[in-house]
DRENDO-453182 format. One record per residue (C-alpha): x, y, z; residue in one letter; residue number from 1. Coordinates in steps of 0.02 Angstrom, whole numbers, plus 32768, in hexadecimal, padded with zeros to 4 digits. Example, Ala and Ser with C-alpha at 12.3 -4.5 7.8 and 13.67 -1.06 7.14 Angstrom:
2
<node px="8267" py="7F1F" pz="8186" rest="A" nr="1"/>
<node px="82AC" py="7FCB" pz="8165" rest="S" nr="2"/>
END
This chain:
235
<node px="13BF" py="43E4" pz="64E8" rest="X" nr="1"/>
<node px="13E0" py="4336" pz="64A4" rest="X" nr="2"/>
<node px="1348" py="42F2" pz="6503" rest="X" nr="3"/>
<node px="13A9" py="4258" pz="6539" rest="X" nr="4"/>
<node px="132F" py="4230" pz="65C5" rest="X" nr="5"/>
<node px="12A1" py="422F" pz="6549" rest="X" nr="6"/>
<node px="1309" py="41CE" pz="64CC" rest="X" nr="7"/>
<node px="1323" py="4144" pz="654C" rest="X" nr="8"/>
<node px="1268" py="413E" pz="656D" rest="X" nr="9"/>
<node px="123F" py="4133" pz="64B4" rest="X" nr="10"/>
<node px="12C5" py="40B0" pz="6497" rest="X" nr="11"/>
<node px="127A" py="4045" pz="6520" rest="X" nr="12"/>
<node px="11C9" py="4058" pz="64DC" rest="X" nr="13"/>
<node px="11FE" py="402E" pz="642A" rest="X" nr="14"/>
<node px="127B" py="3FA7" pz="645F" rest="X" nr="15"/>
<node px="1308" py="4006" pz="640D" rest="X" nr="16"/>
<node px="1395" py="3FBB" pz="6474" rest="X" nr="17"/>
<node px="1377" py="4023" pz="6511" rest="X" nr="18"/>
<node px="1405" py="4037" pz="658D" rest="X" nr="19"/>
<node px="140D" py="4072" pz="6640" rest="X" nr="20"/>
<node px="1410" py="412D" pz="665D" rest="X" nr="21"/>
<node px="14A7" py="4171" pz="66BB" rest="X" nr="22"/>
<node px="147E" py="4204" pz="672B" rest="X" nr="23"/>
<node px="14F0" py="426C" pz="6799" rest="X" nr="24"/>
<node px="14D8" py="4309" pz="67FF" rest="X" nr="25"/>
<node px="1545" py="4392" pz="6845" rest="X" nr="26"/>
<node px="1546" py="4337" pz="68ED" rest="X" nr="27"/>
<node px="1545" py="4280" pz="68B7" rest="X" nr="28"/>
<node px="15A5" py="420D" pz="6845" rest="X" nr="29"/>
<node px="1564" py="41B9" pz="67A8" rest="X" nr="30"/>
<node px="14D9" py="413A" pz="67C4" rest="X" nr="31"/>
<node px="1482" py="40C2" pz="674F" rest="X" nr="32"/>
<node px="13C5" py="40CA" pz="6739" rest="X" nr="33"/>
<node px="1361" py="4047" pz="66DF" rest="X" nr="34"/>
<node px="12E8" py="4095" pz="6661" rest="X" nr="35"/>
<node px="1270" py="4008" pz="6689" rest="X" nr="36"/>
<node px="1250" py="405B" pz="6731" rest="X" nr="37"/>
<node px="11F8" py="40EA" pz="66D8" rest="X" nr="38"/>
<node px="117C" py="406D" pz="6690" rest="X" nr="39"/>
<node px="114A" py="4022" pz="6738" rest="X" nr="40"/>
<node px="1099" py="3FED" pz="6761" rest="X" nr="41"/>
<node px="1035" py="4032" pz="67F3" rest="X" nr="42"/>
<node px="1063" py="3FA0" pz="6864" rest="X" nr="43"/>
<node px="111D" py="3FC3" pz="6847" rest="X" nr="44"/>
<node px="1112" py="407D" pz="686C" rest="X" nr="45"/>
<node px="1151" py="40C6" pz="6910" rest="X" nr="46"/>
<node px="10CA" py="40DC" pz="6994" rest="X" nr="47"/>
<node px="10D2" py="419A" pz="6983" rest="X" nr="48"/>
<node px="10A6" py="418E" pz="68CB" rest="X" nr="49"/>
<node px="101B" py="4112" pz="68EE" rest="X" nr="50"/>
<node px="0FD5" py="4188" pz="6971" rest="X" nr="51"/>
<node px="0FDB" py="421D" pz="68FB" rest="X" nr="52"/>
<node px="0F7F" py="41BD" pz="6873" rest="X" nr="53"/>
<node px="0EFB" py="4186" pz="68EF" rest="X" nr="54"/>
<node px="0EDB" py="423E" pz="691C" rest="X" nr="55"/>
<node px="0EC1" py="4279" pz="686A" rest="X" nr="56"/>
<node px="0E17" py="42C0" pz="6842" rest="X" nr="57"/>
<node px="0DBD" py="430D" pz="67AD" rest="X" nr="58"/>
<node px="0E1F" py="434A" pz="6718" rest="X" nr="59"/>
<node px="0ED8" py="4326" pz="672E" rest="X" nr="60"/>
<node px="0F76" py="4376" pz="66E8" rest="X" nr="61"/>
<node px="1012" py="4309" pz="66F6" rest="X" nr="62"/>
<node px="10AA" py="437C" pz="66EC" rest="X" nr="63"/>
<node px="114D" py="432D" pz="66B5" rest="X" nr="64"/>
<node px="10F6" py="428B" pz="6689" rest="X" nr="65"/>
<node px="1192" py="4233" pz="6647" rest="X" nr="66"/>
<node px="1163" py="4186" pz="6608" rest="X" nr="67"/>
<node px="10AF" py="41A5" pz="663D" rest="X" nr="68"/>
<node px="109B" py="411D" pz="66BF" rest="X" nr="69"/>
<node px="1039" py="418A" pz="673A" rest="X" nr="70"/>
<node px="0FCA" py="41D0" pz="66B1" rest="X" nr="71"/>
<node px="0FA6" py="4125" pz="6668" rest="X" nr="72"/>
<node px="0F6F" py="40E4" pz="6711" rest="X" nr="73"/>
<node px="0EF8" py="4177" pz="6726" rest="X" nr="74"/>
<node px="0EB8" py="416B" pz="6673" rest="X" nr="75"/>
<node px="0E8E" py="40B3" pz="668E" rest="X" nr="76"/>
<node px="0E30" py="40E7" pz="672B" rest="X" nr="77"/>
<node px="0DC3" py="4159" pz="66C2" rest="X" nr="78"/>
<node px="0E12" py="4201" pz="66EB" rest="X" nr="79"/>
<node px="0E1B" py="428E" pz="666D" rest="X" nr="80"/>
<node px="0ED9" py="429E" pz="6669" rest="X" nr="81"/>
<node px="0F46" py="431C" pz="660E" rest="X" nr="82"/>
<node px="0FFF" py="42F3" pz="660F" rest="X" nr="83"/>
<node px="108F" py="4366" pz="65E4" rest="X" nr="84"/>
<node px="114C" py="4358" pz="65D9" rest="X" nr="85"/>
<node px="11D4" py="43C1" pz="6589" rest="X" nr="86"/>
<node px="1218" py="4323" pz="6537" rest="X" nr="87"/>
<node px="11D4" py="4301" pz="6488" rest="X" nr="88"/>
<node px="121A" py="4251" pz="648C" rest="X" nr="89"/>
<node px="11C3" py="422B" pz="6531" rest="X" nr="90"/>
<node px="111C" py="426D" pz="64F0" rest="X" nr="91"/>
<node px="112F" py="4202" pz="6454" rest="X" nr="92"/>
<node px="1148" py="416B" pz="64C4" rest="X" nr="93"/>
<node px="10AE" py="419B" pz="652A" rest="X" nr="94"/>
<node px="1045" py="41A0" pz="648D" rest="X" nr="95"/>
<node px="1085" py="40F5" pz="645A" rest="X" nr="96"/>
<node px="1054" py="40B5" pz="6507" rest="X" nr="97"/>
<node px="0FA3" py="40F1" pz="64EC" rest="X" nr="98"/>
<node px="0F9A" py="4197" pz="6547" rest="X" nr="99"/>
<node px="0F0F" py="41FD" pz="64F8" rest="X" nr="100"/>
<node px="0F36" py="42B0" pz="652A" rest="X" nr="101"/>
<node px="0FF1" py="42CC" pz="6534" rest="X" nr="102"/>
<node px="1059" py="4355" pz="64E7" rest="X" nr="103"/>
<node px="1100" py="43AD" pz="64EC" rest="X" nr="104"/>
<node px="10FA" py="4447" pz="655B" rest="X" nr="105"/>
<node px="1156" py="44A6" pz="65E2" rest="X" nr="106"/>
<node px="10E0" py="44C2" pz="6674" rest="X" nr="107"/>
<node px="110B" py="457C" pz="6676" rest="X" nr="108"/>
<node px="10C9" py="4591" pz="65C5" rest="X" nr="109"/>
<node px="1029" py="452D" pz="65DE" rest="X" nr="110"/>
<node px="0F89" py="4590" pz="65BB" rest="X" nr="111"/>
<node px="0F3E" py="45BD" pz="6664" rest="X" nr="112"/>
<node px="0E8F" py="45C7" pz="661A" rest="X" nr="113"/>
<node px="0E82" py="450A" pz="662E" rest="X" nr="114"/>
<node px="0E66" py="44D9" pz="66E3" rest="X" nr="115"/>
<node px="0E80" py="4437" pz="6742" rest="X" nr="116"/>
<node px="0E42" py="43E7" pz="67E2" rest="X" nr="117"/>
<node px="0EE8" py="4391" pz="6801" rest="X" nr="118"/>
<node px="0F96" py="43C2" pz="67C7" rest="X" nr="119"/>
<node px="100F" py="4333" pz="67E1" rest="X" nr="120"/>
<node px="10CD" py="4345" pz="67EF" rest="X" nr="121"/>
<node px="1125" py="42A4" pz="6823" rest="X" nr="122"/>
<node px="11D5" py="425B" pz="6828" rest="X" nr="123"/>
<node px="1217" py="42F5" pz="6881" rest="X" nr="124"/>
<node px="1197" py="436A" pz="6838" rest="X" nr="125"/>
<node px="11F1" py="4402" pz="687C" rest="X" nr="126"/>
<node px="1284" py="43D9" pz="680B" rest="X" nr="127"/>
<node px="123F" py="443E" pz="677A" rest="X" nr="128"/>
<node px="124E" py="44DD" pz="67E3" rest="X" nr="129"/>
<node px="1309" py="44D1" pz="67C4" rest="X" nr="130"/>
<node px="1340" py="454D" pz="6848" rest="X" nr="131"/>
<node px="12F9" py="4594" pz="68E8" rest="X" nr="132"/>
<node px="12E0" py="463F" pz="6898" rest="X" nr="133"/>
<node px="1264" py="45F4" pz="681C" rest="X" nr="134"/>
<node px="11E9" py="45AC" pz="689A" rest="X" nr="135"/>
<node px="1171" py="4640" pz="6898" rest="X" nr="136"/>
<node px="1169" py="4641" pz="67DA" rest="X" nr="137"/>
<node px="113A" py="4589" pz="67D4" rest="X" nr="138"/>
<node px="10C2" py="458B" pz="6867" rest="X" nr="139"/>
<node px="1063" py="461F" pz="681D" rest="X" nr="140"/>
<node px="1055" py="45C4" pz="6776" rest="X" nr="141"/>
<node px="101B" py="4523" pz="67C7" rest="X" nr="142"/>
<node px="0F9C" py="4582" pz="6830" rest="X" nr="143"/>
<node px="0F58" py="45D7" pz="6794" rest="X" nr="144"/>
<node px="0F2E" py="452D" pz="674A" rest="X" nr="145"/>
<node px="0EBC" py="44F6" pz="67D8" rest="X" nr="146"/>
<node px="0E00" py="44EE" pz="67D7" rest="X" nr="147"/>
<node px="0DA8" py="4527" pz="6876" rest="X" nr="148"/>
<node px="0DCB" py="44A1" pz="68F7" rest="X" nr="149"/>
<node px="0E5C" py="445F" pz="6890" rest="X" nr="150"/>
<node px="0EFD" py="4414" pz="68D2" rest="X" nr="151"/>
<node px="0FB5" py="4404" pz="68A6" rest="X" nr="152"/>
<node px="1003" py="435E" pz="68D9" rest="X" nr="153"/>
<node px="10C0" py="436C" pz="68DB" rest="X" nr="154"/>
<node px="114F" py="430A" pz="6927" rest="X" nr="155"/>
<node px="1204" py="432F" pz="6952" rest="X" nr="156"/>
<node px="1292" py="42FC" pz="69C5" rest="X" nr="157"/>
<node px="12FC" py="4351" pz="6A49" rest="X" nr="158"/>
<node px="13B0" py="4333" pz="6A14" rest="X" nr="159"/>
<node px="13FC" py="4369" pz="6ABA" rest="X" nr="160"/>
<node px="142D" py="42B3" pz="6AD9" rest="X" nr="161"/>
<node px="14AA" py="42BC" pz="6A4A" rest="X" nr="162"/>
<node px="1515" py="433E" pz="6AA2" rest="X" nr="163"/>
<node px="1599" py="431F" pz="6B27" rest="X" nr="164"/>
<node px="1587" py="4360" pz="6BD9" rest="X" nr="165"/>
<node px="160C" py="43B7" pz="6C3E" rest="X" nr="166"/>
<node px="163D" py="4389" pz="6CF1" rest="X" nr="167"/>
<node px="15AB" py="43EC" pz="6D36" rest="X" nr="168"/>
<node px="152C" py="4397" pz="6CC5" rest="X" nr="169"/>
<node px="1512" py="4429" pz="6C4D" rest="X" nr="170"/>
<node px="1501" py="43FA" pz="6B97" rest="X" nr="171"/>
<node px="158A" py="4438" pz="6B23" rest="X" nr="172"/>
<node px="1518" py="447E" pz="6A9C" rest="X" nr="173"/>
<node px="154F" py="44FB" pz="6A15" rest="X" nr="174"/>
<node px="1559" py="45AF" pz="6A50" rest="X" nr="175"/>
<node px="1534" py="45FA" pz="69A5" rest="X" nr="176"/>
<node px="1492" py="459F" pz="6977" rest="X" nr="177"/>
<node px="1403" py="4535" pz="69BA" rest="X" nr="178"/>
<node px="1440" py="4484" pz="69DA" rest="X" nr="179"/>
<node px="13B5" py="4435" pz="6971" rest="X" nr="180"/>
<node px="13EC" py="448E" pz="68D2" rest="X" nr="181"/>
<node px="1444" py="440D" pz="6866" rest="X" nr="182"/>
<node px="1488" py="4402" pz="67B7" rest="X" nr="183"/>
<node px="1454" py="4363" pz="675D" rest="X" nr="184"/>
<node px="14B0" py="4310" pz="66CD" rest="X" nr="185"/>
<node px="1469" py="4280" pz="6667" rest="X" nr="186"/>
<node px="14CE" py="4206" pz="65FC" rest="X" nr="187"/>
<node px="1483" py="418B" pz="6580" rest="X" nr="188"/>
<node px="14D1" py="411D" pz="64FB" rest="X" nr="189"/>
<node px="1575" py="417C" pz="6502" rest="X" nr="190"/>
<node px="1526" py="4228" pz="64F7" rest="X" nr="191"/>
<node px="151E" py="42AC" pz="657F" rest="X" nr="192"/>
<node px="1490" py="4326" pz="659A" rest="X" nr="193"/>
<node px="14B2" py="43DC" pz="65C4" rest="X" nr="194"/>
<node px="14AC" py="43EA" pz="6683" rest="X" nr="195"/>
<node px="140A" py="4432" pz="66C8" rest="X" nr="196"/>
<node px="13CE" py="4476" pz="676F" rest="X" nr="197"/>
<node px="1360" py="4409" pz="67DD" rest="X" nr="198"/>
<node px="1316" py="443A" pz="6885" rest="X" nr="199"/>
<node px="12F5" py="43CE" pz="691F" rest="X" nr="200"/>
<node px="1295" py="4426" pz="69AA" rest="X" nr="201"/>
<node px="1287" py="4403" pz="6A62" rest="X" nr="202"/>
<node px="11D3" py="4408" pz="6AA0" rest="X" nr="203"/>
<node px="11E3" py="44A9" pz="6B06" rest="X" nr="204"/>
<node px="1228" py="450A" pz="6A72" rest="X" nr="205"/>
<node px="119D" py="44CE" pz="6A00" rest="X" nr="206"/>
<node px="111A" py="44F2" pz="6A85" rest="X" nr="207"/>
<node px="115A" py="45A4" pz="6A9E" rest="X" nr="208"/>
<node px="115D" py="45C4" pz="69E2" rest="X" nr="209"/>
<node px="10AC" py="4580" pz="69D0" rest="X" nr="210"/>
<node px="1069" py="45F0" pz="6A5A" rest="X" nr="211"/>
<node px="10C2" py="4687" pz="6A0F" rest="X" nr="212"/>
<node px="1064" py="4667" pz="696C" rest="X" nr="213"/>
<node px="0FB8" py="464E" pz="69B7" rest="X" nr="214"/>
<node px="0FBA" py="4591" pz="69B9" rest="X" nr="215"/>
<node px="0F92" py="451B" pz="6A47" rest="X" nr="216"/>
<node px="1015" py="4492" pz="6A5E" rest="X" nr="217"/>
<node px="0FE2" py="43EC" pz="6AA8" rest="X" nr="218"/>
<node px="1061" py="4363" pz="6ACB" rest="X" nr="219"/>
<node px="100B" py="42C6" pz="6A8B" rest="X" nr="220"/>
<node px="108D" py="4240" pz="6AA5" rest="X" nr="221"/>
<node px="1146" py="4227" pz="6AC6" rest="X" nr="222"/>
<node px="11AD" py="41A3" pz="6A70" rest="X" nr="223"/>
<node px="1236" py="4134" pz="6AB1" rest="X" nr="224"/>
<node px="12C8" py="41A2" pz="6A81" rest="X" nr="225"/>
<node px="12AC" py="425C" pz="6A9E" rest="X" nr="226"/>
<node px="1229" py="4265" pz="6A13" rest="X" nr="227"/>
<node px="1179" py="42A7" pz="6A2A" rest="X" nr="228"/>
<node px="10D6" py="42CE" pz="69D1" rest="X" nr="229"/>
<node px="1072" py="436D" pz="69E9" rest="X" nr="230"/>
<node px="0FCD" py="43B4" pz="69AF" rest="X" nr="231"/>
<node px="0FC8" py="446D" pz="6982" rest="X" nr="232"/>
<node px="0F20" py="44C3" pz="6975" rest="X" nr="233"/>
<node px="0EDB" py="4574" pz="696D" rest="X" nr="234"/>
<node px="0EA6" py="45D1" pz="6A0A" rest="X" nr="235"/>
END
């Protein structure tokens, strides 16, 4: 991968002429995204993110930390925070911003001997699952990282609103795959990243998958546009 998302983050942090990211999906047209948004302060975060951060406890693992804004807030609050991302450029930016414990890692390859009280996955945390068939693999891994009494705070969105309805009100979703399975493409400074899978989950599907893997699923808060935050915990 060219790591264009991370390159944009590092460019912004180092003031290396950052430009807007251009993102498009298999069901939506190209859209501009300001990299500055990834560097937002707590007061500028969506209410779901603010709620998730307020629920953090103990030792925290921030998965897919990006520019590190959530981790930095928690670190300043005195939390023991470990932050990971698959983007080397993003992690370099996090270190420049002052994050103490951040490193390049895929969650699936993280050593399960280290346990956490809170595992945090925000900005559509279910996205890293990629496809519906991978949910069990990821949930088992996340569960293995929890201390007794630990929690997974994760958000997502139900994309059903993006599909047309027929005359009887039924949504015209794909017949060959789950409607929240998208392919994402990122463009930055004239370069194009290799398309990657990204998963949005409706609440019922996530709840059923959680229960099937021995996790409680509590709906914490719903956002203004089909998004929601849940807490997963062990039975």
